[in-house]
N, C-alpha and C positions, 0 to 999 in steps of 0.2 A: 618566471615565478612572480606572484603578486606579493607586494610589500607586506611583510610580516606574517606571511602564510607560510606554514611548512607544506613541503610535497605531500604528506598525507592529508592535510587539510584540503589543500587544492584538488587532490585526486577525489577526496569525499565530496567536495562541492560540485565537481564536474559530474562525477556518477550519480550523486543523489539528484541533481537537478534533471538530468535526462531520464533517470528512472521514474522520477514523480510525474514528470510530463509524459512519459509513456502510459502510466497508470491512469492518469487524469484522461488521456485520449481514450483508452478503453473503456473507461466508465462512460465517455461521451457515446462512444460507439453501442455500449450496453443500453444507454438510455434511448436509441433508436428502436429498441424492441418494444417501446412502450405504445408504439403506433397500433391501436385495436383494429384499424382497418386492414392492417397487414398481419399482425400476429393475435393468436388467441392465447390467454393465460388466466390462471385463477389467482385470487388474493394470496392462498396459501403458497403457491409457487414462488411469488413475488417476496413473501415473509422468508422463504427458504434461501432465495438468493441473497437479499440483504442480511440476514442473520449470518449467513458464511462469511460475507465480505466484512461485516463488523467483528467477528470472531477472529479472521485471519488479521484484519487491521490491529486489533489489540494484542494479538501474539507478537506481531512484528514490532510494534511500539514498545512492548515490554523488553525487548532485547536491547533497546537503547538505554534502558534504565536500569536493568538488572542483567549482569553478565551470566552466561550461560554456565560457566564454570561454576559449579555449586560444590565444590570440594570443601570438606570441613577443616577448619583450621582453628587452634587455640592461640 
């Protein structure tokens, strides 16, 4: 265990690092589709792809700032 780091923090760091690197790798692979000599696509298709990626990114990011439990409390 790393000094001053709880088991939960260590687990988060390990998993978040791996999962982030996996996402970055998949984005790099998606970038390979930009080769117009191999693939054909329209501007509209590109807009749809990146709009969905951005939408999902915002959705996931919000989970870190706003807990899903939206139960009313006084």
